[in-house]
N, C-alpha and C positions, 0 to 999 in steps of 0.2 A: 504493500499500499504506500503510494508516493504521494505526499502532499507538498504544495508550493506555497510558501507563507510571504505575503506582502505587508510590510508595516511602515507607517509614517507616524513618526512620535516628536515631541518636542523635548526640551531637556528633562531628565529625570523620569517621572512615572506618567506624564501627560501623554495619553495616546489620542492621536487625530484621527487615523484613517487605519483600517484593517481589512483584509482580504485573504481567505485561506482556500486554495483551490486543490482539487485532486486530479491535476492534469500539469503537463509541461508543454508551454508554448511560447515561443518568442513573442506572438502577437499580443498574449496576455502580459507580459512584461511591459511591452510598449505602452498598452493600454493603462498599466497602473501609473507609468511616469507622466502619461499624459493627465491623468486626474491629479498627480501630486503637484503638477505645475498649474494647475487651475485652482488650487485651495487657496483662500486667503489665510495668513498667517493666524488670525484670530477666529476663524470660523471652521467648525466640523462638518462634514458632508452628511446626507441623509443616509441612514443605514440600507444598504443594498439588501434586497429580497434573495434568498437563498434559491439556488437552482440544482438540479439534478437530472443527469440523463445516463441511459444505460446502452450497452452496445446490443444490437440487434439480436444477437444469440441468446440474450438473456430472457427467461420465463419470470414474469412478475406474477404469477397467480396466488403466491404465497407470501408476497413482498407486505402487503398492507396488513394483514393478521399477524405474521410471524417474522416479518423482516427476514425471510429467507431469499436467496437468489438461486434459481436453477439455470445453468448454462451448459449447452453442448457446444464447445469451442470449437473454432475453426482451427486448422493447422496454423502454427505461427504464434506470435505474440499479439495481444489484444488488449484493450483499454476496457475495462469490465463496466466501470463508473465513472463519470466526471461529475464534480459537485463545486460550488462555491458557498462559502460560509463568511458572512460579513457582519454578523451579530455578535454578540459577546462570546468569547473563546471559553471553552470549558477547563480550560489551563491557563496558569501564568505564562506571560510571555518569556522566552528563554532567555533574553538578554536585557539588561538596563544599563545605560551609559549615562555617566555624569561628569560633564566636562568643566573646566575652569581655563579662562584664557585672559592672560594678562599682556600688556604691550609696554613697552619701552621705547618712546621715540627717541630718546637721545642715543640710544645705542643700535637702533634699529633691529630691534629684537622683538619677536612675538613668541610668546611662551604658551603652549598649549598642552593641558595636563588632562588626560582621558583616564577614568576610573570605569572600569568595565565588569559587570557582575552577571556571573552565569546562574540563573534561578531554575535550573534543571534540578532534578532529584540527585543526591550525592552518589548513587548509583550509575547515572547517566553521564555523557559526556558529549560535547560537540566536536567536529573534526573539521579541519582545514577551515579554520576561521580566517577571514580577511576583513580588515577595516580600511575603508578608503578616506582619506580627508583631504577634500580639495583645499589648496592654500592659494594665498594672494599671489596675483602674477608678479614676475620679478624676484619671486623668492630666489635666494642663491645658494642656500646651503641649509643643512639640517644636521642637528646634533641630538642624541636621544639617550634617554635613560629608561631601561625597560625592566620590570618588575622579575623576570625570569629569564635564564640563558637561552632557553629554547625558541623565545621569540625573535623576530627579525623586523626591522621597519627601514624603508629607503624612500628617497624622495625621487619621483618620476616627473622629469621636466616637461616631457611631452603632454601629460595629461594634467600637470599642474596640481600633483596631490602626492599625499604620503600613503604608502602602503605598509600597514602593521599586520604581519602575519602571526597567527598563533597556531600551530599544528594540531594541538590537543588541548581541549578546555573542560575542565571537569566539572560536574555539577556543583552548586553550593560554594563555589569558589571565586575569588576576585583577583583580577590582573590590572595593572595600571602602566600608563607610558607617559613620560614627559619628552616633549617635542619642543626643541629650541630652534627657531627659523629665521634667518637672517633676510630681512625684507628691506632694501634700500629704499628710501622715501617711504618709509612706514607712516601712514596717516589712519585717522578714524574710519575713512572710506575703505581702507585695505582689509578692515573687519568684516565688511559686507561680501567680500570674497572668500570667506573662510567657511567652509562646510557647505551643506550639510553632510554628516557622517553616513557612508552607505556600507553596510555589511554582507559579507557572503558567509554561508555556513552550511554544515550538513549535520543532521541529528540522527544518527543510526538508532534504530528500535525505538523510535519516538513518535507521538503523533499529537499535534495541537489542535486536531477537530474533535477528538473525543471518539471517533470511529474506530470500532474494533472488529475483527473477525472472531466471533465466539465459537464457531466450529467450522470444519473444512472436511466434507466427505466426498470422496472420489469413487465414483461406480464405473465399473468397465468390464468387459468379457474377457479382455486380455489380461496375462499374467507376464510378468509380475506387476502388482498395483504400482503405480508411479508413487513417488516419494512426496510426502505433503510438507510444505513448509511455507510459512507466512512470515513476511520480512515487512517491517515498517519504517518508512525514511521520510524525515521532512527535511527540506533544504530550503534555502532561500538566497537570492541574489538582489533582493529589494527590499531590504531591512533599513529603512531610512530614519536618521534620528537629526533633528535641528540642533544647532548649537545656541 
């Protein structure tokens, strides 16, 4: 079960927009960013209506009464169900970011302190976490202080952003990074070019939708019986947090 999570959040805990989909599509990502760009900073959008659709091979005669899906799958891979959930999520958001920004116009230095908390269960973890922080144009150099040695950060001059990479992030833990940016001609307007933060990550064996496979039964006239295996994955490349 693969879920795609889209989040727009202000500083700390203030959630502005959310969308959770059981599908993977570039068109969905583009639509999310179009919605984000159209949202005023001080206004939340209307809650979207949930949507659900099934593959044509799915039999729904027991779905309304027992929530059972019967399917005779064709050869190859298929998407059994696609869904969209934009109401309150049944579980806490996996990450919260608490930023602090200080500027020193005398030395043309901008200091950004990011405290990132993983609110997953202590038995869970996030993999391949990347934090992208857009920085003011003209930023010439980056110095950094990271809270653990397995992290890595670099300044990308092409995209004008800092990439903070965390290979493994355990639930219930907290990491931090201090980025010192050299910005010639630093001014108040330079701060408007800072952020928002965009995160990418994968949550193995985790679902934010609350949807679970209670049982899986395979019926076949052939032997041996196929191996039954259920895997949950939640991933996001559109987890946006304003500074």
